[in-house]
Each structure stands twice: as C-alpha cells, then as structure tokens.
N, C-alpha and C positions, 0 to 999 in steps of 0.2 A: 467416564469423562476425564480428560486430561488438560492444564492450563498450564502454557506460561508465558512470561512476556518476555520479548525481544528487547533490549536497552540500547541505544546509538545516538550519536550525534551527527547532525547536519548541516550542512550549507545552505546559504539560500539558493532558490531553485533547482535544488538536488533531487535527483531521481535517482532511486538506489535499489537494486537486484537484492532482496530478503529473500529470494526462493531458497538460498543453501540453509539459513536456518530455519525456514519453516519444514523443510524437510526434515529436519534433524528431530525438530518437536514431534512431528506425526509419527519419525519412527521409534522416540522415548515414550510415545504414548502406549502401544501396543494394538492401537484399531487398526483392524484389517479391512473392515467395511464400514463406512461410515461419511462422516462430514467435518470438515476443519473450516472454522470462522479465522479470518484476518482480520483485525479491526483495531484502527489506529485510534489512540485516546488521545482526542485534542480535536479543535475546530479548525487549524489551517495547514493539517495534512491529510492524506486521502491515501485509497489504497487501489491499485491498478493493477490489470492483469492485461499482458499484452508483450511483445515483442520486446526486448532489451537489446538494443541496438542503436549504435550513437548518432546515426542518420534521424534515425527515427525518433529518436529521444528528442531531437532539436525541433522537429517538426511536432510534436507534441505542446514544447515549449513554446513556440509559436503562436498555435495555434490558441493554447491557454489564454496568451496576452491579448490575442485579438479578440476572443469570445468575453473578457474582462476589462477591457480598455474602457476610458471614458471618467465621467464623474461620478463619485460616489458620495452615500451621505454618511455612512461608517467612517471614523478618523482613521487614516494613516494605512490600515491592510486591509481594505476593503474587499479589495481585488483577491488577496490570498482564502478570505473564507468564500468568496464566489467559485473560486476555482475549486476550493476542497469539498463544496457543495455540489460542484459539476460532477465531481468524478464518485463522490462518496467515500465514507471514513471505512467502509470493511467490504468484504467479498467472502462468499462461500465457495468453497471448493469441494470438490466428491471425494472420497478416500478408498481406494480400490484396491487389494490385495498389499495392504499397509503403503503404499504410495499414492501421492497426489494425482488426481485426473486431469493434469495439463496437457494441453497440446503441446507439439515437437518445438515450435518456437512460441509458447508461453512464459512468462516470468511473472511471479509477484512483485511488484514495484512500489516502494513507498515514495510518495510525491512531498516535497517538502516546497508549501507554497508560501510560508510566512517570509517577512522582511529580512529575519536575520537568521544566523545559526540559532539551533535548539537541542534540546537534549529531547528524544521521543523514547515513548514506548508503545509499542505493538502488542496486542494482547493475543495469542495463538490458542483457539481453544480444539479440542479435537472431541468427536463426540462419536460413539460406536460400538461396534464389538468384533 
C-alpha cells in the first residue's frame, strides 16, 4: 500500500482536474495491479469522475445549483454540503499495468462547493501488487 496527500487552494465553485497528480502518485506507488482510492478530506468538497470540458463543467455547475436551490435549515452553506453529499467524497479507480483504468474522456475532478476559497487535502491511497 502507498499513500500521499494532494494539497491545493481552491476558489468558490472550482472544478479542478487532479488526474495528473493522482497518476503521478500511482506511478510512484509501484503498484501494477490494484485499486486507487481518491478521497476528499472535508465535507463541502467532492470527487467526480467525468469529462473535463468547459461547457460540460458549466452544465454541472448549473445542475448542482438547481438540485440544491431552495430554503435550508443549515446556516450559510447548506447547499455546499448537499452538493458534496450528492457527488460523494471519494472514488475508487482500478489500476492495471501501473496506470489508472480511466476511459478516454474521464478525468478525476475535485469539486469545490463551499462558499469561499479553501485549502484542500485529497488522500490518494494505492493498494495492490
């Protein structure tokens, strides 16, 4: 098993492609066949796997806004928690031949849903042989 944490700064409503950083960690792990966990440490960010294309990212932002609009009981950033809950804090990706098993257009995207910029930490843990 091998683990590292990716640390970075975000802006409000940021969608950040972290695929290169995760791929680098998988390479350093030496694991040829196994699994890679990518997990956000926090409750208002999430990990999404999808195509990283500007127009699609705008569509995601619009959809997230519609799904979490309305009145909320939690003060100030309920919509941030709700969006993160919909997407989820982490994903598990297969590793084959020492590489992530992602489709041609798939990227690992960190979703910043909080109402202000944050310092984020994402755990990447690679398990296998």
